[in-house]
Each structure stands twice: as structure tokens, then as C-alpha cells.
N, CA, C and O of each residue as an XYZ file, in Angstrom:
512
protein
N       0.828     -1.189      0.000
C       0.000      0.000      0.000
C       0.870      1.249      0.000
O       1.855      1.341      0.733
N       0.494      2.190     -0.822
C       1.194      3.468     -0.893
C       0.843      4.341      0.305
O      -0.045      4.012      1.092
N       1.543      5.442      0.429
C       1.208      6.422      1.452
C       0.018      7.235      0.962
O       0.007      7.719     -0.170
N      -0.979      7.378      1.822
C      -2.174      8.138      1.473
C      -2.088      9.496      2.144
O      -1.810      9.596      3.339
N      -2.329     10.549      1.356
C      -2.256     11.923      1.858
C      -3.651     12.532      1.801
O      -4.259     12.586      0.732
N      -4.165     12.991      2.942
C      -5.451     13.673      2.976
C      -5.366     14.899      3.887
O      -4.434     15.054      4.677
N      -6.374     15.762      3.747
C      -6.430     17.001      4.511
C      -7.757     17.072      5.248
O      -8.804     16.716      4.707
N      -7.698     17.543      6.501
C      -8.913     17.770      7.276
C      -8.869     19.164      7.871
O      -7.801     19.673      8.213
N     -10.049     19.785      7.993
C     -10.121     21.135      8.550
C     -11.203     21.200      9.622
O     -12.206     20.489      9.559
N     -10.978     22.074     10.612
C     -11.968     22.323     11.667
C     -11.658     23.678     12.263
O     -10.528     23.908     12.695
N     -12.632     24.593     12.302
C     -12.430     25.973     12.738
C     -11.278     26.585     11.936
O     -11.399     26.722     10.719
N     -10.174     26.954     12.570
C      -9.056     27.525     11.814
C      -7.892     26.545     11.727
O      -6.796     26.930     11.319
N      -8.108     25.286     12.103
C      -7.044     24.284     12.074
C      -7.040     23.538     10.746
O      -8.092     23.243     10.178
N      -5.843     23.242     10.266
C      -5.677     22.447      9.055
C      -4.713     21.306      9.371
O      -3.602     21.533      9.852
N      -5.152     20.078      9.096
C      -4.323     18.898      9.366
C      -4.047     18.171      8.059
O      -4.964     17.848      7.305
N      -2.766     17.920      7.804
C      -2.363     17.099      6.658
C      -1.824     15.796      7.219
O      -0.919     15.811      8.052
N      -2.369     14.666      6.773
C      -1.889     13.385      7.296
C      -1.337     12.531      6.163
O      -1.746     12.634      5.007
N      -0.390     11.686      6.550
C       0.213     10.713      5.647
C       0.048      9.358      6.322
O       0.660      9.098      7.358
N      -0.781      8.493      5.734
C      -1.120      7.220      6.355
C      -0.603      6.070      5.509
O      -0.731      6.069      4.285
N      -0.012      5.087      6.189
C       0.456      3.875      5.521
C       0.325      2.706      6.480
O       0.159      2.897      7.685
N       0.401      1.508      5.952
C       0.273      0.318      6.792
C       1.419      0.261      7.794
O       2.552      0.625      7.480
N       1.109     -0.200      9.001
C       2.127     -0.255     10.039
C       1.577     -0.829     11.325
O       0.667     -1.657     11.315
N       2.145     -0.375     12.443
C       1.772     -0.895     13.757
C       0.845      0.027     14.547
O       0.594     -0.232     15.724
N       0.335      1.082     13.942
C      -0.579      1.974     14.641
C       0.108      3.144     15.319
O      -0.456      3.727     16.246
N       1.311      3.506     14.885
C       2.054      4.618     15.493
C       1.543      5.932     14.905
O       1.451      6.089     13.688
N       1.213      6.871     15.790
C       0.721      8.179     15.358
C       1.697      9.246     15.841
O       2.003      9.334     17.030
N       2.182     10.058     14.895
C       3.113     11.135     15.192
C       2.471     12.456     14.776
O       2.017     12.594     13.640
N       2.431     13.422     15.685
C       1.829     14.730     15.404
C       2.906     15.794     15.502
O       3.481     16.000     16.570
N       3.181     16.468     14.406
C       4.200     17.520     14.341
C       5.543     17.045     14.901
O       6.220     17.801     15.598
N       5.931     15.814     14.608
C       7.201     15.256     15.039
C       7.227     14.810     16.488
O       8.277     14.404     16.984
N       6.098     14.876     17.178
C       6.024     14.453     18.581
C       5.098     13.253     18.708
O       4.286     12.973     17.826
N       5.238     12.557     19.823
C       4.364     11.421     20.088
C       2.924     11.893     20.248
O       2.663     12.990     20.742
N       2.006     11.048     19.824
C       0.576     11.334     19.884
C       0.123     11.675     21.305
O      -0.631     12.628     21.499
N       0.577     10.904     22.301
C       0.169     11.113     23.689
C       0.775     12.388     24.280
O       0.178     13.013     25.155
N       1.953     12.768     23.804
C       2.596     13.990     24.288
C       1.902     15.237     23.744
O       1.708     16.215     24.466
N       1.532     15.193     22.473
C       0.924     16.358     21.833
C      -0.498     16.583     22.333
O      -0.921     17.726     22.510
N      -1.241     15.497     22.563
C      -2.609     15.584     23.068
C      -2.694     14.895     24.432
O      -3.063     13.723     24.502
N      -2.358     15.605     25.522
C      -2.402     14.991     26.841
C      -3.828     14.739     27.342
O      -4.027     13.905     28.225
N      -4.821     15.445     26.794
C      -6.212     15.289     27.228
C      -6.809     14.044     26.567
O      -6.730     13.879     25.349
N      -7.399     13.182     27.371
C      -7.933     11.898     26.889
C      -9.038     12.082     25.862
O      -9.103     11.320     24.897
N      -9.908     13.069     26.040
C     -11.029     13.245     25.114
C     -10.548     13.569     23.694
O     -11.171     13.152     22.718
N      -9.441     14.311     23.580
C      -8.891     14.604     22.257
C      -8.356     13.331     21.600
O      -8.555     13.114     20.405
N      -7.681     12.495     22.379
C      -7.131     11.251     21.827
C      -8.245     10.305     21.397
O      -8.152      9.673     20.345
N      -9.295     10.205     22.203
C     -10.437      9.339     21.852
C     -11.101      9.853     20.591
O     -11.489      9.065     19.728
N     -11.239     11.174     20.471
C     -11.856     11.796     19.303
C     -11.062     11.489     18.031
O     -11.647     11.195     16.988
N      -9.742     11.555     18.118
C      -8.893     11.295     16.958
C      -8.953      9.827     16.538
O      -8.943      9.522     15.345
N      -9.013      8.924     17.504
C      -9.001      7.484     17.201
C     -10.376      6.935     16.814
O     -10.491      5.760     16.465
N     -11.405      7.757     16.870
C     -12.768      7.286     16.586
C     -12.922      6.649     15.204
O     -13.570      5.607     15.104
N     -12.355      7.225     14.120
C     -12.498      6.556     12.817
C     -11.895      5.147     12.797
O     -12.434      4.250     12.149
N     -10.780      4.954     13.506
C     -10.172      3.622     13.565
C     -11.058      2.666     14.361
O     -11.198      1.503     13.985
N     -11.655      3.139     15.452
C     -12.512      2.288     16.277
C     -13.782      1.889     15.534
O     -14.234      0.749     15.640
N     -14.360      2.829     14.780
C     -15.595      2.550     14.048
C     -15.358      1.508     12.957
O     -16.219      0.666     12.704
N     -14.195      1.563     12.314
C     -13.901      0.644     11.208
C     -13.084     -0.578     11.643
O     -12.705     -1.392     10.800
N     -12.808     -0.717     12.940
C     -12.013     -1.842     13.464
C     -10.640     -1.944     12.805
O     -10.185     -3.041     12.482
N      -9.981     -0.807     12.607
C      -8.652     -0.798     12.001
C      -7.606     -0.222     12.953
O      -6.524      0.172     12.519
N      -7.919     -0.172     14.240
C      -6.987      0.386     15.225
C      -5.722     -0.463     15.284
O      -5.790     -1.674     15.494
N      -4.560      0.180     15.095
C      -3.291     -0.521     15.143
C      -2.830     -1.086     13.815
O      -1.823     -1.792     13.769
N      -3.538     -0.797     12.733
C      -3.157     -1.331     11.421
C      -2.417     -0.324     10.548
O      -1.767     -0.701      9.574
N      -2.517      0.972     10.902
C      -1.923      2.010     10.070
C      -1.070      2.957     10.901
O      -1.423      3.311     12.026
N       0.061      3.360     10.325
C       0.893      4.408     10.906
C       0.439      5.738     10.318
O       0.194      5.841      9.116
N       0.328      6.755     11.169
C      -0.141      8.061     10.719
C       0.875      9.118     11.118
O       1.283      9.200     12.276
N       1.281      9.933     10.136
C       2.160     11.070     10.381
C       1.343     12.326     10.107
O       0.815     12.494      9.007
N       1.236     13.203     11.087
C       0.345     14.360     11.002
C       1.135     15.655     11.059
O       2.048     15.799     11.872
N       0.782     16.595     10.192
C       1.236     17.977     10.276
C      -0.017     18.808     10.490
O      -0.900     18.842      9.633
N      -0.096     19.480     11.637
C      -1.292     20.265     11.936
C      -0.873     21.658     12.374
O       0.126     21.825     13.075
N      -1.649     22.662     11.954
C      -1.348     24.039     12.348
C      -2.640     24.829     12.468
O      -3.658     24.481     11.870
N      -2.581     25.887     13.244
C      -3.717     26.772     13.420
C      -4.673     26.297     14.496
O      -4.775     25.104     14.781
N      -5.378     27.264     15.092
C      -6.407     26.946     16.062
C      -5.877     26.403     17.371
O      -4.688     26.514     17.669
N      -6.771     25.812     18.152
C      -6.412     25.219     19.427
C      -6.400     23.707     19.340
O      -6.539     23.135     18.259
N      -6.233     23.070     20.474
C      -6.111     21.618     20.495
C      -7.399     20.915     20.061
O      -7.338     19.905     19.361
N      -8.556     21.429     20.464
C      -9.825     20.804     20.096
C     -10.056     20.890     18.591
O     -10.464     19.909     17.969
N      -9.798     22.050     18.008
C      -9.943     22.206     16.566
C      -8.959     21.328     15.805
O      -9.299     20.760     14.767
N      -7.735     21.219     16.326
C      -6.743     20.375     15.680
C      -7.144     18.911     15.748
O      -6.962     18.171     14.781
N      -7.692     18.485     16.890
C      -8.139     17.100     17.025
C      -9.271     16.803     16.042
O      -9.302     15.733     15.435
N     -10.192     17.742     15.885
C     -11.279     17.555     14.927
C     -10.787     17.497     13.489
O     -11.309     16.730     12.680
N      -9.786     18.306     13.171
C      -9.220     18.298     11.826
C      -8.515     16.973     11.528
O      -8.637     16.428     10.431
N      -7.782     16.467     12.510
C      -7.085     15.180     12.340
C      -8.101     14.055     12.181
O      -7.908     13.162     11.356
N      -9.172     14.086     12.956
C     -10.207     13.049     12.866
C     -10.812     12.991     11.464
O     -10.995     11.907     10.910
N     -11.125     14.165     10.886
C     -11.697     14.209      9.542
C     -10.698     13.694      8.513
O     -11.075     12.958      7.601
N      -9.427     14.072      8.648
C      -8.406     13.629      7.701
C      -8.220     12.112      7.765
O      -8.058     11.470      6.728
N      -8.241     11.534      8.959
C      -8.100     10.083      9.102
C      -9.296      9.364      8.488
O      -9.135      8.344      7.817
N     -10.500      9.899      8.717
C     -11.702      9.290      8.132
C     -11.639      9.320      6.604
O     -12.013      8.348      5.949
N     -11.170     10.423      6.041
C     -11.046     10.516      4.577
C      -9.992      9.548      4.048
O     -10.166      8.957      2.982
N      -8.904      9.386      4.792
C      -7.852      8.457      4.363
C      -8.360      7.015      4.403
O      -8.071      6.234      3.496
N      -9.108      6.658      5.437
C      -9.665      5.307      5.523
C     -10.635      5.043      4.375
O     -10.745      3.914      3.895
N     -11.330      6.077      3.942
C     -12.246      5.947      2.808
C     -11.484      5.651      1.520
O     -11.973      4.913      0.665
N     -10.288      6.224      1.380
C      -9.458      5.930      0.207
C      -8.925      4.504      0.256
O      -8.757      3.866     -0.783
N      -8.655      3.996      1.475
C      -8.175      2.618      1.618
C      -9.254      1.636      1.179
O      -8.992      0.715      0.405
N     -10.474      1.841      1.683
C     -11.576      0.937      1.380
C     -12.869      1.739      1.277
O     -13.356      2.236      2.293
N     -13.439      1.880      0.077
C     -14.686      2.648     -0.068
C     -15.865      2.043      0.697
O     -16.866      2.725      0.917
N     -15.765      0.790      1.102
C     -16.841      0.151      1.873
C     -16.981      0.759      3.266
O     -18.029      0.624      3.897
N     -15.934      1.426      3.748
C     -15.976      2.036      5.074
C     -16.964      3.197      5.148
O     -17.315      3.640      6.241
N     -17.415      3.692      3.996
C     -18.370      4.807      3.978
C     -19.635      4.448      4.758
O     -20.208      5.298      5.439
N     -20.065      3.205      4.659
C     -21.283      2.758      5.349
C     -21.133      2.828      6.866
O     -22.128      2.942      7.582
N     -19.902      2.761      7.360
C     -19.660      2.853      8.792
C     -19.357      4.288      9.238
O     -19.809      4.727     10.296
N     -18.585      5.012      8.417
C     -18.136      6.349      8.800
C     -19.221      7.414      8.656
O     -19.321      8.320      9.483
N     -20.034      7.301      7.604
C     -21.052      8.318      7.337
C     -22.098      8.411      8.458
O     -22.371      9.516      8.926
N     -22.700      7.288      8.909
C     -23.685      7.401      9.996
C     -23.085      7.903     11.323
O     -23.794      8.486     12.143
N     -21.789      7.675     11.528
C     -21.127      8.152     12.745
C     -20.786      9.640     12.667
O     -20.309     10.215     13.645
N     -21.029     10.273     11.504
C     -20.779     11.702     11.330
C     -19.317     12.056     11.184
O     -18.922     13.187     11.468
N     -18.499     11.100     10.740
C     -17.058     11.338     10.668
C     -16.602     11.888      9.317
O     -15.441     12.270      9.174
N     -17.485     11.934      8.335
C     -17.105     12.442      7.019
C     -17.628     13.856      6.778
O     -17.436     14.417      5.699
N     -18.287     14.427      7.781
C     -18.864     15.759      7.643
C     -17.893     16.806      8.162
O     -17.395     16.701      9.282
N     -17.630     17.807      7.349
C     -16.760     18.902      7.751
C     -17.605     19.858      8.571
O     -18.597     20.385      8.067
N     -17.238     20.095      9.822
C     -17.995     20.970     10.698
C     -17.800     22.418     10.247
O     -16.687     22.936     10.334
N     -18.863     23.087      9.765
C     -18.690     24.414      9.172
C     -18.649     25.558     10.179
O     -18.438     26.705      9.787
N     -18.846     25.276     11.472
C     -18.927     26.363     12.449
C     -17.580     27.065     12.605
O     -16.557     26.438     12.881
N     -17.611     28.377     12.421
C     -16.420     29.198     12.556
C     -16.728     30.345     13.515
O     -17.892     30.625     13.799
N     -15.694     31.000     14.008
C     -15.883     32.149     14.884
C     -16.417     33.308     14.048
O     -15.882     33.632     12.988
N     -17.475     33.918     14.547
C     -18.066     35.055     13.844
C     -17.163     36.271     13.989
O     -16.565     36.484     15.044
N     -17.066     37.062     12.939
C     -16.162     38.198     12.971
C     -16.699     39.304     13.853
O     -17.907     39.441     14.045
N     -15.770     40.100     14.393
C     -16.135     41.239     15.226
C     -16.623     42.368     14.325
O     -16.014     42.664     13.296
N     -17.731     42.995     14.724
C     -18.271     44.114     13.963
C     -17.806     45.441     14.571
O     -17.522     45.520     15.766
N     -17.734     46.476     13.734
C     -17.323     47.787     14.215
C     -18.438     48.372     15.091
O     -19.617     48.083     14.886
N     -18.052     49.188     16.057
C     -19.027     49.805     16.950
C     -19.516     48.862     18.035
O     -20.451     49.189     18.765
N     -18.883     47.678     18.150
C     -19.256     46.707     19.174
C     -17.990     46.123     19.790
O     -16.946     46.062     19.141
N     -18.089     45.688     21.064
C     -16.896     45.116     21.689
C     -16.553     43.718     21.177
O     -15.385     43.329     21.170
N     -17.580     42.951     20.744
C     -17.379     41.613     20.201
C     -18.310     41.437     19.010
O     -18.855     42.420     18.506
N     -18.501     40.216     18.556
C     -19.308     39.989     17.362
C     -20.763     40.418     17.564
O     -21.346     41.073     16.700
N     -21.345     40.047     18.707
C     -22.756     40.371     18.943
C     -22.996     41.209     20.192
O     -24.049     41.831     20.333
N     -22.044     41.225     21.079
C     -22.194     41.986     22.314
C     -22.231     43.476     22.002
O     -21.544     43.957     21.101
N     -23.051     44.197     22.770
C     -23.151     45.628     22.577
C     -22.581     46.339     23.809
O     -22.539     45.778     24.904
N     -22.147     47.580     23.605
C     -21.692     48.379     24.736
C     -22.868     48.674     25.651
O     -24.014     48.687     25.202
N     -22.600     48.911     26.922
C     -23.663     49.168     27.886
C     -24.475     50.388     27.474
O     -23.926     51.433     27.122
N     -25.801     50.231     27.527
C     -26.691     51.315     27.133
C     -26.965     52.219     28.333
O     -27.295     51.741     29.418
N     -26.827     53.498     28.133
C     -27.133     54.470     29.189
C     -28.263     55.371     28.724
O     -28.156     56.066     27.714
N     -29.344     55.343     29.483
C     -30.521     56.138     29.095
C     -30.242     57.638     29.262
O     -30.679     58.447     28.444
N     -29.520     58.002     30.315
C     -29.224     59.425     30.581
C     -27.744     59.636     30.763
O     -27.305     60.763     30.995
């Protein structure tokens, strides 16, 4: 099997992954997976596509991720892994699609408007 390259995005994070057959080693930005994501919920979120398709430990993943925070980066990596698994076997679509792993989450931070302190918050109103 060749190396599969896919991209995942979430909020302002962009993750590029390179997946190939191996022992299940995941490297994020040159660091160990557990070191880069010390929070358990992020690690579980990233491994969800492997758990849904029963392929945990079958592929080595090398990740380059930038932008955003840890939660956005974890979501971007999850989408990229799901897309890569789809390239490995198109039959996985039946498992990944109902789990919501192939959907790009479109929610972004709303921009700040002029004349306001934040996107929707208004300055305190004074009657007199």
C-alpha cells in the first residue's frame, strides 16, 4: 500500500496526514501522539475513525497540523483520518457516514463588527 495523503479542517485548524500500513504509530508535528494531546477526550476523538472501522493498530499516521487550538486540531485530524480510511476501502463509507465522521464541521468564529466590543455583544446602554 502506498502512502495516502489527505487534509482535514476544523475551525481555523488544518491537518495534513500521511497514512500507511504499520503498527498503529501516530506522530503529530514530530512528537508522540500522547505527548501532543495529553487530554484523553482529544485522543479518543482522533481514534474514533479507527474504532468505528475496526482498524486500530493497522496504520501508521504522520500528522502535520497548524492553526487553532487543540480541540480544533483534534477535529481536523479526525476528519483527515476518516477521509484516508475511505481511500483505503470505499466500503468504510457505510460505517463512517452514519457516525458523522465524514462531515466537515462548518462552524467558525463570527467576525467582530465595528461599533461593538465583540461579534454580537453591545456596549452598555445608558438612558441618561
